[in-house]
C-alpha positions in Angstrom: 183.8 -36.1 116.1 182.4 -33.6 118.6 183.8 -30.5 120.5 187.2 -29.0 119.7 189.8 -31.6 118.7 193.5 -31.2 118.0 194.9 -34.1 116.0 197.3 -35.2 113.3 196.7 -37.1 110.1 199.6 -39.0 108.6 200.0 -40.6 105.2 202.8 -42.0 103.1 204.5 -41.4 99.8 203.2 -37.9 98.8 204.4 -36.9 95.4 204.8 -33.2 94.7 204.0 -31.4 91.5 207.8 -30.9 91.1 208.4 -34.7 91.1 209.8 -35.2 94.6 208.4 -37.7 97.0 207.9 -37.2 100.8 208.0 -40.7 102.3 205.7 -39.6 105.1 203.5 -36.6 105.6 201.8 -35.4 108.8 199.2 -32.6 108.9 198.2 -31.2 112.2 194.6 -30.0 112.3 191.9 -28.7 114.6 188.2 -29.5 114.3 185.0 -28.1 115.8 181.5 -29.6 115.4 180.4 -33.1 114.2 180.9 -34.7 110.8 177.7 -36.0 109.3 177.5 -39.7 108.4 177.5 -38.8 104.7 180.6 -36.6 105.2 179.0 -33.6 103.4 178.6 -31.0 106.1 182.3 -29.9 106.4 183.8 -26.4 106.0 187.6 -26.0 105.6 189.2 -23.0 107.1 192.6 -22.2 105.7 195.1 -20.2 107.8 197.6 -17.5 106.9 201.3 -17.6 106.0 202.6 -17.5 109.6 199.6 -18.6 111.6 198.3 -22.1 112.4 195.2 -24.3 112.7 194.3 -23.1 116.2 192.9 -19.8 114.7 189.4 -21.3 115.0 189.7 -22.2 118.7 187.9 -20.1 121.2 190.3 -17.8 123.0 193.3 -18.5 120.9 194.8 -15.6 119.0 196.6 -15.8 115.6 198.2 -13.3 113.3 194.8 -12.8 111.7 193.1 -12.3 115.1 190.5 -14.4 116.9 188.5 -16.2 114.1 186.6 -18.1 116.8 184.1 -15.2 116.7 183.4 -16.3 113.1 183.4 -20.0 113.9 181.3 -21.4 116.7 177.7 -22.2 117.8 175.4 -19.9 116.0 178.3 -18.1 114.3 178.4 -17.5 110.5 180.4 -20.7 110.3 178.1 -22.5 112.6 179.6 -25.5 114.5 176.1 -26.6 115.6 175.5 -27.5 111.9 178.9 -27.9 110.4 182.0 -29.9 110.9 184.7 -27.2 110.7 188.3 -28.2 110.1 191.4 -26.0 110.0 194.5 -27.8 108.7 198.1 -26.7 109.2 199.7 -26.5 105.8 202.3 -28.9 104.6 205.6 -27.1 105.1 204.3 -25.0 108.0 205.4 -25.0 111.6 202.5 -26.1 113.9 202.8 -29.8 113.8 202.9 -30.6 110.1 205.8 -32.0 108.1 208.3 -29.3 107.3 212.1 -28.7 107.0 212.7 -29.3 110.7 211.1 -32.8 110.4 213.3 -35.8 110.3 213.7 -37.3 106.8 213.3 -41.1 107.5 215.7 -41.8 104.7 218.6 -40.0 106.5 217.6 -39.7 110.1 218.3 -36.0 110.0 216.2 -32.9 109.5 215.3 -32.1 105.9 216.7 -28.6 106.2 217.6 -27.1 102.8 216.7 -30.4 101.1 213.0 -30.2 101.8 211.2 -30.5 98.5 209.9 -27.3 96.7 206.1 -27.1 97.2 203.4 -25.5 95.1 200.0 -24.2 96.1 198.6 -27.3 94.4 200.7 -29.5 96.7 199.5 -27.7 99.8 195.8 -28.1 98.9 196.5 -31.6 97.5 197.8 -32.7 100.9 194.7 -31.2 102.5 192.5 -33.1 100.1 194.3 -36.3 101.0 193.6 -35.6 104.6 190.0 -34.8 104.1 189.4 -38.0 102.2 191.1 -40.0 105.0 188.9 -38.3 107.6 185.7 -39.2 105.7 184.9 -35.7 104.3 183.2 -36.3 101.0 182.2 -32.7 100.2 182.8 -29.2 101.5 180.2 -26.5 102.0 182.9 -24.0 101.6 186.6 -23.2 101.8 187.2 -20.0 103.8 190.5 -18.3 104.6 192.5 -15.1 105.1 195.8 -14.0 103.3 197.7 -17.1 102.4 194.6 -19.0 103.4 192.8 -17.0 100.7 195.4 -18.3 98.2 194.4 -21.8 99.2 190.7 -21.0 98.9 191.2 -19.8 95.3 193.4 -22.8 94.6 190.8 -25.2 95.9 188.3 -23.6 93.5 190.6 -24.3 90.6 192.0 -27.7 91.7 188.9 -29.3 93.0 186.0 -27.3 91.4 183.3 -29.8 92.3 184.4 -30.6 95.8 182.9 -27.5 97.5 179.8 -25.3 97.2 181.6 -22.0 97.5 184.9 -20.2 98.4 185.6 -17.2 100.6 189.1 -15.7 99.9 189.7 -12.9 102.5 192.4 -10.1 102.5 194.1 -11.9 99.6 194.5 -12.1 95.8 194.4 -14.6 93.0 198.0 -13.4 92.3 201.0 -13.3 94.7 202.3 -10.1 96.2 204.6 -8.3 93.7 207.6 -8.5 95.9 210.2 -11.2 95.6 209.6 -13.2 98.8 212.7 -15.3 98.8 215.0 -12.4 98.1 213.3 -10.4 100.8 213.8 -13.2 103.3 217.5 -13.6 102.4 218.1 -9.9 103.2 217.2 -10.9 106.8 218.7 -14.4 107.1 221.6 -14.4 104.6 223.8 -12.4 107.0 222.9 -14.5 110.1 226.0 -16.4 111.0 224.0 -19.5 111.9 221.9 -19.6 108.7 224.1 -22.1 106.8 221.8 -22.2 103.8 218.9 -23.3 105.9 220.8 -26.1 107.7 220.9 -24.4 111.1 219.4 -27.0 113.3 222.7 -28.1 114.8 224.4 -24.7 115.2 222.1 -22.6 117.4 219.3 -21.6 115.1 218.2 -18.2 113.9 215.7 -17.0 116.5 217.1 -13.5 116.9 216.7 -12.8 113.2 213.3 -14.5 113.2 212.1 -12.3 116.0 213.3 -9.1 114.3 211.6 -10.1 111.1 208.4 -10.8 113.0 208.4 -7.3 114.6 208.8 -5.8 111.2 206.1 -7.9 109.7 203.5 -7.3 112.4 204.2 -3.6 112.2 203.5 -3.6 108.4 200.4 -5.6 109.0 199.0 -2.9 111.3 199.5 -4.5 114.7 201.7 -1.8 116.0 198.9 0.8 115.4 196.4 -1.5 117.1 198.7 -1.9 120.2 199.2 1.9 120.4 195.5 2.3 120.8 195.4 -0.4 123.6 198.5 0.6 125.6 198.9 3.9 127.4 202.6 4.5 126.3 204.6 3.7 123.2 207.1 1.9 125.4 204.4 -0.5 126.6 203.1 -1.0 123.1 206.6 -1.8 121.8 207.2 -4.2 124.7 204.0 -6.1 123.8 204.9 -6.2 120.1 208.3 -7.7 121.0 206.6 -10.2 123.4 204.3 -11.4 120.7 207.1 -11.6 118.1 209.4 -13.6 120.5 206.6 -16.0 121.4 206.0 -16.7 117.7 209.7 -17.1 117.0 209.8 -19.8 119.7 207.4 -21.9 117.6 207.9 -21.0 114.0 210.7 -22.5 111.9 212.4 -20.0 109.6 212.6 -22.5 106.7 208.8 -22.6 106.6 208.9 -18.9 105.5 211.0 -20.0 102.5 209.0 -23.1 101.7 205.6 -21.3 101.8 207.2 -18.2 100.3 208.3 -20.1 97.2 204.9 -21.6 96.8 203.5 -18.1 97.0 205.8 -16.8 94.3 204.7 -19.5 91.9 201.0 -19.2 92.7 198.6 -17.7 90.0 195.0 -18.6 89.6 193.9 -15.4 87.8 194.4 -17.0 84.4 192.3 -20.0 85.5 189.2 -18.4 86.8 187.2 -20.4 84.2 187.9 -23.5 86.4 185.9 -22.0 89.3 182.4 -23.4 89.2 181.0 -22.2 92.6 180.1 -18.8 94.1 182.9 -16.6 95.5 182.7 -14.1 98.3 185.9 -11.9 97.9 186.7 -9.8 101.0 189.3 -7.1 101.4 190.2 -4.6 104.1 190.0 -0.8 103.5 193.4 -0.2 105.1 195.3 -3.3 104.0 198.6 -2.3 102.5 199.4 -5.9 101.4 196.2 -6.5 99.5 194.6 -3.1 99.0 191.0 -2.6 97.8 192.4 -1.3 94.5 192.8 -5.0 93.6 189.0 -5.5 93.7 187.9 -4.1 90.4 190.4 -6.1 88.3 189.8 -9.4 90.3 186.0 -9.0 90.2 186.0 -8.2 86.4 188.3 -11.2 85.8 186.0 -13.6 87.6 182.8 -12.2 86.1 184.3 -12.5 82.6 185.0 -16.1 83.3 181.4 -16.6 84.4 182.0 -16.9 88.1 179.2 -15.8 90.5 181.4 -13.4 92.5 180.5 -11.0 95.3 182.8 -8.4 96.8 182.8 -7.0 100.4 185.1 -4.4 101.9 185.8 -4.4 105.6 185.7 -0.8 106.9 188.6 -1.4 109.3 191.6 0.5 110.6 193.4 -2.8 111.3 194.9 -3.3 107.9 195.8 -6.8 107.0 194.6 -8.1 110.4 191.0 -6.8 109.8 189.4 -10.2 109.2 189.9 -11.2 112.8 190.3 -7.8 114.6 187.1 -6.5 113.0 185.4 -9.8 112.5 182.0 -8.3 113.4 182.2 -5.9 110.5 182.1 -8.6 107.8 180.4 -11.4 109.8 177.0 -10.5 108.3 178.4 -10.8 104.7 179.8 -14.2 105.6 176.5 -15.3 107.1 174.6 -14.2 104.1 177.0 -16.0 101.8 176.7 -19.2 103.8 172.9 -18.9 103.6 173.1 -18.5 99.9 175.2 -21.7 99.6 172.7 -23.6 101.7 169.8 -22.5 99.5 171.5 -23.3 96.2 
């Protein structure tokens, strides 16, 4: 496999940790670089809660920013040397099986009947895909935000399958807020919501757009746009344009599916399962995962015997710092990759 490739991997009868079975699972993914004959030169990039696998493509933006500056020829994640793959999560909205997908048993969208997923299920589906693509070992798992949850989970679930993990603007514990209850404050009053079965009655795009504006503002995008646009009106218009474009693609049920997986996620009590070096990266201005998390996380990993390094991005871009200020932590990522190569 060479160049940048968008594709889908499909497999059957995926059993979740909750005991449900999905008759068929499709995972959309993007790759850059070439897989070695022995399948051991791969790097998995895991994306955020509301972004998708194209975050590693040149010139394609995501909610984390343009990660293509971190992934590419000669970049810290070097596509001249590595086969880099970014997989859309099971339950997400960029081509993978989710609530809007047709349940082959009924011929209708899963909707509210989509199985409850855990973080173990999400990385388990990725592992199934990597095995099918011929990947036998990963140099690293690297990802921001929800992608960082996955990176931590990979270290716990498959401790010998990679050489290192890089969780970025994230935590080994979920945010303290109740994700499902927070979402219901938005969607519960939408007349089309119907408990998540809204596919035949007009959808919930208006509410989804409003939620996205609120989310991007909290993530720090509004401040970034104010610096780029001459008037507040123009900055607000751009924020709404971005939010509307996202709402055209993203399915509201995916927020709930992934949100519930987030609520149940906790690897802090299982640090002793991690057997590889960790580069833990936070942003100075991130309100969602603030730097105040670092001392406790680092102490927990070191007490468990994990070789852990911490780096803080000196950024004004809040939760979006990993992409918006990629150059500020790229040297730390490059040094970590070199460390893994020498081990």
